[in-house]
N, C-alpha and C positions, 0 to 999 in steps of 0.2 A: 172362022172365028166362032162357029156355032158351039164348039165343044165347051166353051166357058159360059154358056148360057144356062147352065144347070141351075134349076130353081133352088133358092135358099143356100147358095154356096157360102161357106164360112172359112175364113183364114184364121186359124187358131195359132197365135204366137206363144210358143213355149220356150222356156229357158230358165237359167238361174236368176234369182231375184237380184236386181241391181241395174247399173247404168246401161249395159249392153242391150238388154231386152227392152228397156224403156226407150232407148234411142231408136230402135227399129220401129217401135210403135209410133214414136214421134215423126219419123221420116215418112211412114205410111200415111199418117194423118196430114202432114204438111204438103206432101208431093202428090196427093190425089184429091179429088173433089169429094169433100165430106158432105153427104146428103142428110145426115142426121147426127146431132150432137152426141158425144159419148155420155154414158150414164154417170161417169165420174170425171173429174178434171185431170186429163192425162198430162197436162203441162206441169203440174205440181208433183206428179208421181205419187199422189196419195190414193193408191188403189191396190194396196198390197194384199188385202184379205179377201177380195172377191174379183171376179172377172169384169172388165169394162168392155163394152161393145159400141161400135159406131159403124154406120153405113158409109161406104165409099164407092166411087166410080173410078175404076182403072181403065182408061180408054173407053171401050164400049161395054165393059163388064161391071155389073152391079154386085158388090160383095159386102159381106159383114166381116169386119176385123174384130177378133176377140182377143183381148189382152188377158191371158190366163194368169192366175197367181204364180209367182215365181218359185222355183225349187230352192232348197237350201235357205229357207226363210227362218232366221233364229227365233222369230215370234210365233212360229206355227209348227206343230208336230207333223212328222212325215206322213202319217196316215190321213191327217186333215188336208195336207197339200194335195195328196193323190185324189181324195174325194172331191175337192173343189175343182181340180183340173179336169177330172172326168165329167163333171157337170157341164163343161163347155161343149161337150158332144151331145146334141139334142136329136130327138126323133125325126123332126120334120125337115132336116137339112142334110147336106153333104159337106164334107170337111176336107180341107187341105191343111197340113201342119207346117208351120214355119219354125224350125228348130234353130234357135240362136246360139252361136258359139263364138267366143272371142278368139282372135288369132294370136294372142300373145302367150299361149301356153295351154297345155292339156293336163289338168290335175286330177287326182282321184275323185274329187267332187263331180267333175264333168263325166267321168266314166260311170259313176254311180247314177247320174242323171240319165244317161243313155240307156243303162240297164233297166231303170225304173220305167222309162217311156215305153220300152218294148214289152215289159211285163204288164203294163197297164193296157196297152192297145194291141198287143200281139206283134210277133216278129215281122208280119207283112205290112205293118204301118208305114214302112219306108216306101211302099208303093204310092203313098199319098203324102209324101213329105218332100219339102224343099229345105236345104240347109242354108242358113243365112249367117255368114261370117261377118264379124264386125272388126274394123280397124280404125285408127284415128284419121288417117289420110291415105290417098291413093299410093299404091306401091305394089310390091310383089309378095305381100304378106300371105295371101291366100295360097299361092303356089308353094311357098316355103313351108307353110303350116301343113299342107297336105303331104308334102314329100317327107316331112320329119315325123309324122304321126301315123303309124300303120293302122291303128284302130279307126281314126277319122277317115283315112283313105278308104278303108273297107266300107265304112258307113256311107261314104260318098258314092261308092260303086253300087251299094244296095239301093241308093236313091237315084240310080241311073245318071250319076254325075250332075244332078240338078242342084247347083249351088249358085248363090249370088253373094256379092260382098257389098255391105253398106258401110259408108265412111261417116263417122260420127262428128268429125271436125270440119272436113272439107267434102261436102256432099257432091255426088256426081249426078248429072242430069239423066244418065243412062240407067240408074239403079232400078227405077220403077219399070222401065221398058224391059229390062232383063228379067225382072220378077214376072211380068206378064208372059214372057216367052216360056219360062219354066212352068208357070201355071198351066199354060196351054198344053205343054208336054205331059203334065200329070193327067189332065183330063182326057187326052188322046189315048193314053195307055191304061187309064183306070177311070172310065167315064163317070162312075158314081162317086169317086173320091172315097173318103172313109165315112162309114155310116154308124149310127147308133146300134143297128142290128149287129154289125160286125163286132162292136165293143161288147155287146151282151154275149155273143158267141164265145169270145175270149174269156169272159167272166165265168161262163158255164163250164168251159174246159178246165179252167183253173180249179173251179169247185169240184169237178169230177176227179181230178188228180188228187186233191186233198182228201176226198172221201175214200177213194180207193186206197190211198196210203194208210188212212186210219183203219180201214177194214182189214188190210193186209197185216198191219202191226198187231191188231187184236187177234187175228187168226194165228199169227206166229206165236204169240204168247200162250193162247189157249192150246195150240198144237204142241208146243213145247211142254206145257204142264201135263197134258194127257199122255204124250209120248214118254215123258220121264216117269210118270206113274206106272205105265205099262212096263217100261224098262226095269223098274224097280222089282217087278215080279220075276224078271229073268235073273239067272245067276250071275254074280260078279258085277264090278263097276262098269265093265264094257257094255253090259245090257242096259244100264241106267243112262250112260252118255249116248249110246246109239239110239235108244228110244227117244231121247230128247231131240236129237238131230233129225230123225225121221219125222217126228211130230212137227218140228218147225217147217220142214219142206212141204209136208202134206198140208199143214195149216196155211202156209203161204199160197200154195196153189189154189186151195179152196177159197181163200180170201180174195185172190185176184179174180177168180171166176165169178164170185158173188158180186164184186164191185162192178165189173164190166157188164154183167147181166143186168144189174140194177140200172145202170146208165142207159143201156139199150132199151129196156122196157120203158124208161121215162121218156126217151126220145121217140119211141115207136108209138106209144099209147098216150103220150102227154100226161104222165102221172108223176 
């Protein structure tokens, strides 16, 4: 059981705003020993604009549960949602994500949420993720949900089939025990969990791609202009179009080399 004794381990609950995610937080609070009161009243659900945290003890493991702001909140812009959710990942801790999904359907909003989570935290975030499916009462909902949804089945495989089902109307005593087992599996395969450093690396790579794209676009345009001007000096329209094409190709190659070299120098010399 040593693998769950990671200092500062946080369970970050993420999902769409609404009943399902709130129910998971409520179950975690009610079925485990709360060692510190939440910063906001989780029973009323009045916690939608900021994350609420409380300390719990799951068996021998002391953890912090973080109820992050929900996705698809009509009262919050998407970039604000992303910014607030990313604030749940802090420097001094290790993190495991609980991604909440309802088993009564998979709609475009759910697909967009999954894409956003991976873009925020990187595709390897699934190494530190447990899927939490919610249903009203015990049954075969989870198996049917997985068999009928290829994208969810693929996500489950990326998470090494670490999933649990929480029932919102008829709670099962085994829910928390199953979650502890999945948590142990995460920490055995990825002892650090997800870290703030990993998130910053993802942000840096996204920034690099954007900068290289901008540099290449500018180089294409400049190359096209210079090539067209040179081509204009050649006889006929063929010289004009061919010059523009050659200018685009050369400009793109130069732009790519400049962008990659710039990033290498920044990483090598911290500039």
